[in-house]
N, C-alpha and C positions, 0 to 999 in steps of 0.2 A: 879126476877133474870133471870129466863128463858126468859123473854121478852127482857131483855137487850142483852142476848146472841144471840137471833134471829136477833136483829137489827144489831149487829156487823157482823154476817154472811151475812146478806143482803148487808151491806156496802162493805164487802170484795168481795162478789160475783159481785157486781156492778163494783168495781174497776178492778177486774180481767177481766170482760167482756170488760170494756173500754180499758184496756191495751192490751187485745187480739185483739180488733178491730184496735187499733192504730198500733199494731205490724203487723197485716195483711195488713193494709193500707200501712205501710212503706215497707213491702216486695213487695207488688204490685207496689209501686212507684219505688222501686229499680229495679225490673224486667223490668218495662216500660222504665226506664232510660237506662238500659243495652241494651234493644232492640233498643232504639233510637240511642244509641252510636254505636252499631254494624251496624245498618242501615246506620248511617252517615259514618262509616268507609267503608262499602261496596259501598256506593254512591261515596265516594272520590276515592276509588280504580277503580270503573267503570269510573269515570270522567278521571282519569289518562290514563286508557286503551283507552277510546274513544279519548282522546286528541292525543295519540300516533297514533291511527289508522287514525284519521282525518288528522294529519300531514303527514302521509305516503301517503294518497290519494292526499293531496294538492301537495306534491312533485311530484307525478305522473303527475298531470295536468301541473305543471310547466315544467316538462320534455317535455311534448308535446308542450308546448308554446315555449320552446327553440329550438324545431326542426320543426318549421313551414315550413321550406324550403322543407323538404322531405315529409311533409303531403300534401302540394300543393292542398288544397281543401278549398276554402273560407267558404263555408257553415259549414263544419265540424269544422274549426278553430273557427268560431263564437260560435258554441255549446260548444266547449271546454272552451272558454273564460267565457261563462255564468256559466258553471259548476264549473270552478275554483273560480269564484267570490262567488258562493253559498257556496262552501266548506270553503273558507276563512271567510265568514260571520259566518257560524256555528262554526268554530274553535275559532273565537274571542269571540263569545257568550259563548262557553264552558269554555274558559279561564277566562273571566271577570265576569261571573255571580257568585255572592257570594252564594246565597241560591238556591240550586238545589235539586230537589226531584226525587223520583223514576219514577214518571210519565214523567218528562223531560228526564231522562236517557233513558227510554223506547222509547220515541219519537226520541231521537238522535240515538238510535240503529237502528230504522226503517229507518231514513234518511241515516245512514251509509250503510245499506244493499241496499238501492235504489242507492246510489252513486257507490257502488261496481258493481251493475248490469249495471249501465251506463258505468262504466270503461270497463267492459267486451265487451259491445256493441261497444264502440268507438275503443277498441283495435282490435276487429274483423274487423271493417270497415277500420281502418288504415292498418291492415295486408292485407286486400283485395286490397286497393288502392296501397300499396307498391308492391304487386304481379303484379298488372296491370301496374304500372310504370316501374317495372323491365322488364316486357314483352315488353312494348312499347319501352323502352330503347334498349332492345336486338334487336327488330325489326328495330329500327332506326339505330343502329350500323351495323346491317346486310345490311340494304339498303344503308347506307353510304359506307360500304365495297364493296358492289356490284357496286355502282356508281364509287368509286375510281378505282376499277378493270377495269370497262368499260372505264373510262377516260384514264387509263394507256394503255389499249389495243388500244383505239382510237388514243392516242398520238403516240404509237409505230407504228400503221398502217399508220398514217400520215407521220411519220419519214421514214418508209419503202417506202411509195409511193414517198416521196420527193427524197430519195436516188435512187429509181428506175428511177424516172424522170430525175435525174441528170445523171445517167448512160446512159439512153436513149438519153438525150440531148448531152452528151459527145460523145456517139457512133455516133450520127447523125451530129456531128459538122464537118464542113469543115476544112481541114488542108492544109496549103501551105507547100510544101516540095521541097527539092532540090533548095533552094533559092540561086541564083547567082547574085552578084553585081559586075559590071565591070566599073571602072572609066577610061574613054578614053580621049585622047587628040584629037586635030583636025585631026591628021593623022589616027585616029582609033586605036592607040596603047595604051596599058594600062599605066596609070600614076597615081601616088598618090600625085603629086605636085598640090597644091590647085590653083595655078595660071595657070596651063596648062590644067587642066581637062575641057573639053567642053561638054561632054555627060556622062550621067549615064545610063547604061544598067542594067535593073532589070528583071531577068528571074526566073520563078519558075513554079511549077505544082500544081494544085489542086488535091489532092490525090483521088484515087478511093474510093467511100463510097456508098454502096448500101442502107444504112439506112438513108442517108441524103435526104432531100426534093429536088426534081429535079425542073427544070424550070429556068426562068430568074434570074440571080444573078448579083448584082452590086459588083464589087471588087474594093476596094479603096486602094491606096498605099500612105502612108504618109512618106515623107523624112524629118527627123528631124535633124536640125543642132545641133552643140554641146551645144547651149544655150537652146535647147528644143523647139524652134519655128519650124513651118513647112514651107517648101518651097512651095510657091503657085504662079501660074501665074495670077489668078483672085481671088479677095477677095470673090467672090460669090461661089467658089468651097468649099462647106461645106456639111457635112452629120451629121446625128444625131445618137448618141450612148448612150443608157441608159438615154434618155431624155436630153442629153447635145449636143451642137453643136460643131463640130470639123472641122478644115480645112483638105483637102486632096490635095496631089500633083498630082496624076494621078488616072484615073478610067477607067474601061472597063466593058461592059455588056456581059455576056456569057449566053449560054443556057446549063445549067449543066444537064447532063444525068446520073450522078452517076459514070461515068468513069473518068479516069485520064485526066485532062485538062491542057495543057501547055499554059502559058501566058507570054507575052513579053511586057515590058514597056521601054520607053526611055524618059529621062529627058534632055532637052536641057538647058545647063547652060548659063543663061543670067544675073545672079546676082553674087555678090561677095560671094565667099565661104571661110569662115575662116578655119583655120587648127583645127584639133581635131577629136573627135569620133562622127560619124554620125550613126543614127539608122533608119532602114526601118521597118515600121509597116504595116501589111497587114490585112485588115478588109473585112468581108463578113458576111451576115446574122446577122448583129448587134453584131458581136463579133470579137475579135482578133483571126486570124487564123494562123499567122506566124510573125516572126520578125528576123531581121539580122542586123549586124552592119558593118561599114567600117571606115577607117581613111584616112584623108588627111593631108599631111605634108606641111611645108613651103618650 
């Protein structure tokens, strides 16, 4: 009887030991599963955080790509393009890789830190380039402003010189004054009848002008008929004015001294004179120095 009881206790003890071992194994397995689950959750959380951070860095690189104009440095642009491609590759790997472990997460964290450091370096370089560009632009604008100012001053000086020269030329210009035109008949009496006029007496003075050049002067008198043509005795009686050739009716050469110079011209009428308004133009020193008009009637 005692022997049977001992056997029963042995069996019970063995069962208890087996159950205890199984229970301990189950508890260990449960804890291991819980650790794996928590680790999986943590890895997924880290994956999401890393994806957000990689996306943010990728957007920064895209921002630089969209602003290549103001970066204006080919070498730096190439480096930024390579870094952007690298970030894009890592981001796609992070999104598409199904099984990811802590070792990979740790490696991606290191890559992320490296990318952040590169971003800081590039940002510092870009800021430096921008400062240089702003300084160069400011210097360029300053130089352009000085050039424009100098150009305006030169233009104004040229204008002032031109106006001064015009004033000097005007002041030095000869002037025919006291122009008198007498239309005379054969008896020397004044007449305005076109059929009776036989002579035209044209008298005037070259005004005193101490600023005008002195010396030999050719004075031309042009008698223009109502139709605008000039009375001439010889078709070779021409002079040049502003590069064009004109006919003259009468001419005299004087030695101008700067003082008042009286001049007398006579035109012998040998041609038909129509009625109408006539004009006398007087030229010297390649310019018109005086004009007067008279009329002849039927």
